[in-house]
C-alpha positions as CSV (number, residue, x, y, z in Angstrom):
1,M,16.3,-9.4,9.0
2,S,18.1,-6.9,6.5
3,P,15.3,-4.7,4.5
4,D,14.5,-5.7,0.8
5,W,16.0,-2.7,-0.6
6,D,14.4,-3.6,-4.3
7,V,11.1,-3.4,-2.5
8,V,11.8,-0.6,-0.6
9,G,13.2,0.9,-3.8
10,Y,10.2,-0.1,-5.8
11,V,7.6,1.3,-3.1
12,I,9.4,5.0,-3.0
13,S,9.9,5.2,-6.5
14,S,6.1,6.3,-6.6
15,D,4.6,8.7,-4.4
16,H,1.3,7.3,-4.7
17,R,2.6,3.6,-3.9
18,T,4.4,5.3,-0.7
19,M,1.0,6.8,0.2
20,V,-1.0,3.8,-0.3
21,L,1.2,1.9,1.6
22,G,1.5,4.2,4.5
23,R,-2.3,4.4,4.8
24,L,-2.8,0.7,4.8
25,A,-0.1,0.3,7.5
26,E,-2.5,2.0,10.1
27,G,-5.5,-0.6,9.4
28,P,-7.4,-1.9,6.5
29,A,-9.0,0.3,4.2
30,T,-11.3,0.3,0.9
31,P,-9.9,2.5,-2.0
32,T,-12.5,5.0,-1.5
33,Q,-11.3,5.5,2.0
34,I,-7.9,5.2,1.3
35,A,-8.4,8.1,-1.3
36,S,-10.1,10.1,1.0
37,D,-7.5,9.7,3.8
38,V,-4.6,10.6,1.3
39,D,-6.0,13.0,-0.8
40,L,-5.7,11.2,-3.9
41,S,-8.1,10.1,-6.8
42,V,-9.8,6.6,-6.6
43,T,-8.1,5.8,-10.1
44,H,-4.5,6.6,-8.4
45,V,-5.2,4.8,-5.6
46,S,-6.8,1.7,-7.5
47,R,-3.5,1.6,-9.7
48,A,-1.2,2.1,-6.6
49,L,-3.2,-1.0,-5.1
50,S,-2.7,-3.3,-8.2
51,S,1.2,-2.9,-8.3
52,L,1.5,-3.2,-4.2
53,R,-0.8,-6.5,-4.8
54,D,1.3,-7.7,-7.7
55,R,4.5,-7.5,-5.1
56,D,2.2,-9.1,-2.3
57,L,2.9,-5.7,-0.3
58,V,-0.8,-5.7,0.1
59,E,-3.6,-8.0,-0.2
60,L,-7.5,-7.8,-0.5
61,L,-9.0,-9.2,2.5
62,V,-12.7,-9.9,1.0
63,P,-13.5,-12.2,-1.5
64,E,-11.9,-11.6,-5.4
65,D,-15.4,-11.5,-7.0
66,R,-16.7,-9.0,-4.8
67,R,-16.9,-5.6,-6.4
68,K,-18.2,-3.1,-4.0
69,G,-16.5,-2.9,-0.4
70,R,-13.1,-3.9,-1.3
71,V,-11.2,-4.0,1.6
72,Y,-7.1,-4.0,1.4
73,G,-4.9,-4.6,3.9
74,I,-1.0,-4.7,4.4
75,T,0.9,-7.8,4.5
76,A,3.7,-8.9,6.6
77,E,6.1,-8.1,3.8
78,G,4.3,-4.7,3.1
79,T,4.8,-4.2,6.8
80,E,8.3,-4.6,6.6
81,A,9.0,-2.7,3.9
82,W,7.1,0.2,5.3
83,E,9.2,-0.1,8.7
84,T,12.3,0.8,6.4
85,I,10.8,3.4,4.9
86,K,9.6,5.2,8.2
87,T,12.8,4.4,10.1
88,K,15.4,5.4,7.3
89,D,12.8,8.6,6.5
90,L,12.1,7.7,3.1
91,S,8.7,8.7,2.7
92,K,8.1,12.3,1.1
């Protein structure tokens, strides 16, 4: 299947989205863990997660009403986009 360039373009148009998606490609994590791993503020990570979630590239792995310890993971679509970004060397 050919990559969805619209999705890839959306992710790489933001360093924050690219970094967050790349981190989640390594495994599920909380926003705080992601922020610490990619050296971004939790605010930036939360914003990136929200926009990636709107595109179904990441998903919340715990119940929606849980406020603390929210764990996010990458979806199949997110993995596909990330593979394209990695193989074409599109991440900065």
